BALOBA-1460 file (C-alpha; in Angstrom, 3 decimals):
// residues 192
<rec num="1" residu="m" x="-12.904" y="-5.395" z="-11.176"/>
<rec num="2" residu="n" x="-9.268" y="-6.305" z="-10.492"/>
<rec num="3" residu="v" x="-8.233" y="-5.045" z="-7.042"/>
<rec num="4" residu="v" x="-4.512" y="-4.679" z="-6.340"/>
<rec num="5" residu="v" x="-3.153" y="-3.467" z="-2.993"/>
<rec num="6" residu="l" x="0.328" y="-2.056" z="-2.504"/>
<rec num="7" residu="t" x="1.397" y="-2.703" z="1.047"/>
<rec num="8" residu="g" x="4.455" y="-2.643" z="3.265"/>
<rec num="9" residu="p" x="6.383" y="-0.214" z="5.440"/>
<rec num="10" residu="e" x="6.782" y="3.487" z="4.865"/>
<rec num="11" residu="s" x="9.055" y="4.910" z="2.168"/>
<rec num="12" residu="v" x="9.183" y="1.826" z="-0.049"/>
<rec num="13" residu="g" x="7.418" y="3.310" z="-3.078"/>
<rec num="14" residu="k" x="3.794" y="2.208" z="-2.619"/>
<rec num="15" residu="s" x="2.205" y="5.450" z="-3.817"/>
<rec num="16" residu="a" x="4.660" y="5.894" z="-6.673"/>
<rec num="17" residu="m" x="4.176" y="2.288" z="-7.778"/>
<rec num="18" residu="a" x="0.379" y="2.602" z="-7.590"/>
<rec num="19" residu="l" x="0.571" y="5.653" z="-9.838"/>
<rec num="20" residu="r" x="2.866" y="3.896" z="-12.322"/>
<rec num="21" residu="l" x="0.594" y="0.865" z="-12.480"/>
<rec num="22" residu="q" x="-2.490" y="3.035" z="-12.940"/>
<rec num="23" residu="q" x="-0.725" y="4.809" z="-15.801"/>
<rec num="24" residu="a" x="0.216" y="1.481" z="-17.368"/>
<rec num="25" residu="y" x="-3.117" y="-0.379" z="-16.989"/>
<rec num="26" residu="g" x="-5.753" y="2.295" z="-16.410"/>
<rec num="27" residu="g" x="-8.391" y="2.209" z="-13.719"/>
<rec num="28" residu="l" x="-8.600" y="4.158" z="-10.465"/>
<rec num="29" residu="r" x="-6.009" y="4.760" z="-7.791"/>
<rec num="30" residu="c" x="-7.057" y="5.118" z="-4.171"/>
<rec num="31" residu="a" x="-4.648" y="7.119" z="-2.000"/>
<rec num="32" residu="e" x="-3.862" y="6.657" z="1.669"/>
<rec num="33" residu="y" x="-6.303" y="8.624" z="3.848"/>
<rec num="34" residu="v" x="-4.085" y="8.983" z="6.922"/>
<rec num="35" residu="r" x="-1.814" y="11.462" z="5.102"/>
<rec num="36" residu="e" x="-4.781" y="13.782" z="4.541"/>
<rec num="37" residu="f" x="-5.903" y="13.305" z="8.159"/>
<rec num="38" residu="i" x="-2.475" y="14.296" z="9.504"/>
<rec num="39" residu="d" x="-2.170" y="17.251" z="7.113"/>
<rec num="40" residu="t" x="-5.632" y="18.470" z="8.123"/>
<rec num="41" residu="h" x="-5.234" y="18.074" z="11.892"/>
<rec num="42" residu="q" x="-1.541" y="19.060" z="12.216"/>
<rec num="43" residu="r" x="-0.993" y="17.050" z="15.397"/>
<rec num="44" residu="e" x="0.167" y="13.662" z="16.563"/>
<rec num="45" residu="t" x="-2.452" y="10.970" z="16.104"/>
<rec num="46" residu="s" x="-3.806" y="8.972" z="19.027"/>
<rec num="47" residu="l" x="-5.555" y="5.649" z="19.464"/>
<rec num="48" residu="d" x="-8.848" y="7.567" z="19.503"/>
<rec num="49" residu="d" x="-8.097" y="8.739" z="15.928"/>
<rec num="50" residu="i" x="-7.712" y="5.240" z="14.491"/>
<rec num="51" residu="p" x="-11.445" y="4.590" z="13.893"/>
<rec num="52" residu="t" x="-11.769" y="7.921" z="12.053"/>
<rec num="53" residu="i" x="-8.678" y="7.197" z="9.960"/>
<rec num="54" residu="a" x="-9.855" y="3.668" z="9.169"/>
<rec num="55" residu="r" x="-13.352" y="4.860" z="8.214"/>
<rec num="56" residu="g" x="-11.781" y="7.498" z="5.977"/>
<rec num="57" residu="q" x="-9.702" y="4.826" z="4.248"/>
<rec num="58" residu="l" x="-12.725" y="2.557" z="3.829"/>
<rec num="59" residu="a" x="-14.821" y="5.430" z="2.464"/>
<rec num="60" residu="r" x="-12.198" y="6.131" z="-0.189"/>
<rec num="61" residu="e" x="-12.010" y="2.484" z="-1.121"/>
<rec num="62" residu="d" x="-15.801" y="2.097" z="-1.191"/>
<rec num="63" residu="e" x="-16.214" y="5.175" z="-3.382"/>
<rec num="64" residu="a" x="-13.644" y="3.815" z="-5.831"/>
<rec num="65" residu="r" x="-15.214" y="0.338" z="-5.809"/>
<rec num="66" residu="a" x="-18.674" y="1.847" z="-6.455"/>
<rec num="67" residu="s" x="-17.536" y="3.198" z="-9.807"/>
<rec num="68" residu="d" x="-16.602" y="-0.392" z="-10.796"/>
<rec num="69" residu="p" x="-13.351" y="0.336" z="-12.639"/>
<rec num="70" residu="e" x="-11.586" y="-2.447" z="-14.501"/>
<rec num="71" residu="w" x="-8.573" y="-1.885" z="-12.211"/>
<rec num="72" residu="l" x="-8.502" y="-0.551" z="-8.667"/>
<rec num="73" residu="w" x="-5.039" y="0.324" z="-7.287"/>
<rec num="74" residu="l" x="-4.962" y="0.785" z="-3.506"/>
<rec num="75" residu="d" x="-1.758" y="2.273" z="-2.166"/>
<rec num="76" residu="t" x="-2.756" y="0.929" z="1.255"/>
<rec num="77" residu="h" x="-5.674" y="-0.712" z="3.042"/>
<rec num="78" residu="l" x="-6.830" y="-1.425" z="6.593"/>
<rec num="79" residu="l" x="-3.828" y="-3.670" z="7.278"/>
<rec num="80" residu="s" x="-1.634" y="-0.575" z="7.580"/>
<rec num="81" residu="n" x="-4.125" y="1.024" z="9.977"/>
<rec num="82" residu="i" x="-4.103" y="-2.106" z="12.127"/>
<rec num="83" residu="l" x="-0.325" y="-2.514" z="12.160"/>
<rec num="84" residu="w" x="0.418" y="1.161" z="12.818"/>
<rec num="85" residu="s" x="-2.158" y="1.283" z="15.603"/>
<rec num="86" residu="n" x="-0.625" y="-1.808" z="17.218"/>
<rec num="87" residu="l" x="2.884" y="-0.415" z="16.809"/>
<rec num="88" residu="l" x="2.178" y="3.095" z="18.096"/>
<rec num="89" residu="f" x="-0.546" y="2.420" z="20.679"/>
<rec num="90" residu="g" x="-0.303" y="-1.282" z="21.550"/>
<rec num="91" residu="s" x="-3.732" y="-2.177" z="20.196"/>
<rec num="92" residu="s" x="-6.199" y="-1.530" z="17.422"/>
<rec num="93" residu="p" x="-10.008" y="-1.533" z="17.274"/>
<rec num="94" residu="s" x="-11.164" y="-5.138" z="16.777"/>
<rec num="95" residu="w" x="-13.655" y="-4.175" z="14.083"/>
<rec num="96" residu="l" x="-10.763" y="-3.356" z="11.749"/>
<rec num="97" residu="d" x="-9.755" y="-7.024" z="11.525"/>
<rec num="98" residu="v" x="-13.324" y="-8.015" z="10.694"/>
<rec num="99" residu="a" x="-13.731" y="-5.256" z="8.097"/>
<rec num="100" residu="l" x="-10.454" y="-6.181" z="6.432"/>
<rec num="101" residu="s" x="-11.288" y="-9.884" z="6.287"/>
<rec num="102" residu="e" x="-14.686" y="-9.161" z="4.689"/>
<rec num="103" residu="r" x="-13.159" y="-7.479" z="1.633"/>
<rec num="104" residu="r" x="-11.844" y="-9.097" z="-1.527"/>
<rec num="105" residu="y" x="-8.386" y="-8.220" z="-2.779"/>
<rec num="106" residu="d" x="-7.087" y="-10.021" z="-5.846"/>
<rec num="107" residu="l" x="-3.389" y="-9.327" z="-5.371"/>
<rec num="108" residu="h" x="-1.163" y="-7.701" z="-2.762"/>
<rec num="109" residu="l" x="2.176" y="-6.286" z="-3.866"/>
<rec num="110" residu="l" x="4.306" y="-6.268" z="-0.696"/>
<rec num="111" residu="l" x="7.254" y="-3.896" z="-1.058"/>
<rec num="112" residu="s" x="10.452" y="-4.689" z="0.827"/>
<rec num="113" residu="p" x="12.368" y="-1.966" z="2.703"/>
<rec num="114" residu="e" x="15.758" y="-3.278" z="1.595"/>
<rec num="115" residu="g" x="17.456" y="-1.634" z="-1.341"/>
<rec num="116" residu="v" x="15.543" y="1.646" z="-1.223"/>
<rec num="117" residu="e" x="16.395" y="4.901" z="0.474"/>
<rec num="118" residu="w" x="14.239" y="6.115" z="3.357"/>
<rec num="119" residu="i" x="13.042" y="9.654" z="2.610"/>
<rec num="120" residu="a" x="11.790" y="11.918" z="5.379"/>
<rec num="121" residu="d" x="8.581" y="13.771" z="4.549"/>
<rec num="122" residu="g" x="7.402" y="15.146" z="7.893"/>
<rec num="123" residu="q" x="5.052" y="12.211" z="8.559"/>
<rec num="124" residu="r" x="7.399" y="9.234" z="8.490"/>
<rec num="125" residu="c" x="8.912" y="7.915" z="11.703"/>
<rec num="126" residu="q" x="10.968" y="4.820" z="10.848"/>
<rec num="127" residu="p" x="14.361" y="5.877" z="9.446"/>
<rec num="128" residu="d" x="15.932" y="2.656" z="10.765"/>
<rec num="129" residu="v" x="15.649" y="-0.143" z="8.202"/>
<rec num="130" residu="a" x="15.304" y="-2.672" z="11.051"/>
<rec num="131" residu="d" x="12.048" y="-0.983" z="12.121"/>
<rec num="132" residu="r" x="10.766" y="-0.983" z="8.551"/>
<rec num="133" residu="r" x="11.822" y="-4.623" z="8.209"/>
<rec num="134" residu="a" x="9.753" y="-5.514" z="11.303"/>
<rec num="135" residu="f" x="6.722" y="-3.786" z="9.747"/>
<rec num="136" residu="f" x="7.353" y="-5.681" z="6.498"/>
<rec num="137" residu="e" x="7.463" y="-8.967" z="8.431"/>
<rec num="138" residu="a" x="4.168" y="-8.119" z="10.164"/>
<rec num="139" residu="c" x="2.576" y="-7.507" z="6.747"/>
<rec num="140" residu="l" x="4.013" y="-10.742" z="5.421"/>
<rec num="141" residu="h" x="2.741" y="-12.668" z="8.443"/>
<rec num="142" residu="w" x="-0.802" y="-11.288" z="8.008"/>
<rec num="143" residu="l" x="-0.848" y="-12.081" z="4.286"/>
<rec num="144" residu="q" x="0.304" y="-15.647" z="4.925"/>
<rec num="145" residu="e" x="-1.984" y="-16.235" z="7.913"/>
<rec num="146" residu="n" x="-5.006" y="-14.963" z="6.003"/>
<rec num="147" residu="e" x="-4.084" y="-16.844" z="2.817"/>
<rec num="148" residu="q" x="-4.052" y="-13.680" z="0.738"/>
<rec num="149" residu="p" x="-2.573" y="-13.646" z="-2.771"/>
<rec num="150" residu="f" x="0.683" y="-11.684" z="-2.690"/>
<rec num="151" residu="v" x="4.046" y="-11.133" z="-4.317"/>
<rec num="152" residu="v" x="7.060" y="-9.558" z="-2.609"/>
<rec num="153" residu="l" x="8.737" y="-6.786" z="-4.610"/>
<rec num="154" residu="t" x="12.463" y="-6.321" z="-3.997"/>
<rec num="155" residu="g" x="15.458" y="-4.612" z="-5.552"/>
<rec num="156" residu="d" x="15.781" y="-1.219" z="-7.180"/>
<rec num="157" residu="w" x="12.830" y="0.703" z="-8.642"/>
<rec num="158" residu="a" x="13.090" y="-0.765" z="-12.139"/>
<rec num="159" residu="t" x="13.307" y="-4.306" z="-10.743"/>
<rec num="160" residu="r" x="10.303" y="-3.758" z="-8.484"/>
<rec num="161" residu="e" x="8.251" y="-2.444" z="-11.353"/>
<rec num="162" residu="a" x="9.228" y="-5.372" z="-13.572"/>
<rec num="163" residu="q" x="8.254" y="-7.771" z="-10.764"/>
<rec num="164" residu="a" x="4.881" y="-6.012" z="-10.408"/>
<rec num="165" residu="h" x="4.177" y="-6.306" z="-14.149"/>
<rec num="166" residu="a" x="5.176" y="-9.992" z="-14.086"/>
<rec num="167" residu="a" x="2.846" y="-10.662" z="-11.127"/>
<rec num="168" residu="i" x="-0.041" y="-8.864" z="-12.841"/>
<rec num="169" residu="a" x="0.535" y="-10.852" z="-16.027"/>
<rec num="170" residu="r" x="0.624" y="-14.108" z="-14.051"/>
<rec num="171" residu="v" x="-2.444" y="-13.409" z="-11.885"/>
<rec num="172" residu="f" x="-4.665" y="-11.533" z="-14.337"/>
<rec num="173" residu="g" x="-3.213" y="-12.427" z="-17.731"/>
<rec num="174" residu="a" x="-2.951" y="-8.694" z="-18.394"/>
<rec num="175" residu="t" x="-0.264" y="-6.647" z="-20.053"/>
<rec num="176" residu="a" x="0.336" y="-2.954" z="-19.631"/>
<rec num="177" residu="r" x="-1.399" y="-0.708" z="-22.156"/>
<rec num="178" residu="l" x="1.597" y="1.590" z="-22.269"/>
<rec num="179" residu="g" x="4.291" y="-0.955" z="-21.472"/>
<rec num="180" residu="p" x="6.400" y="-0.885" z="-18.330"/>
<rec num="181" residu="c" x="7.593" y="2.566" z="-17.334"/>
<rec num="182" residu="p" x="11.207" y="3.108" z="-16.317"/>
<rec num="183" residu="g" x="11.189" y="2.997" z="-12.529"/>
<rec num="184" residu="d" x="14.122" y="5.016" z="-11.326"/>
<rec num="185" residu="r" x="14.706" y="8.487" z="-9.954"/>
<rec num="186" residu="r" x="15.752" y="9.783" z="-13.353"/>
<rec num="187" residu="a" x="12.205" y="9.073" z="-14.527"/>
<rec num="188" residu="g" x="10.703" y="10.973" z="-11.602"/>
<rec num="189" residu="i" x="9.862" y="8.002" z="-9.350"/>
<rec num="190" residu="r" x="10.061" y="8.910" z="-5.686"/>
<rec num="191" residu="p" x="8.978" y="6.512" z="-2.975"/>
<rec num="192" residu="r" x="6.026" y="7.434" z="-0.781"/>
């Protein structure tokens, strides 16, 4: 199983890119649990919610891993739970770091906040690119500190998608079944 994580700040196209890559290579896509949690509970989250959110994310990932697909596309993982918890509440449950370090991820695609429009969706809270840049830097720091395989995706949507395909070819020796998809708004790509 090839496990690819899309990570980075909000509104950089992680969910849209995960969908495009799933369409191009096949496999399963695992969505971000926190969106469902917020939609279900219709309230601000608290530090007490973080374990529930993290367990929900892990359960989704574990269910997808159990089916042993050739490709697993994660549009987030526990790193986002840790960083958001630290940002919003000043700490995160220590078990999250352990759980994250115990899992194997073959490639992280880290999406930059520069060059893409922030889109409000009722859950996002970082319209300032400087805030999103700080989150990006925290992701980058974790990936480097933990010696995780990663590639930074920058530029417009088409450029990001081309960079993702190039990274997948380099790391896995794989090419898209359907070929790269045009990655701009005219083709229906919207960042998540």
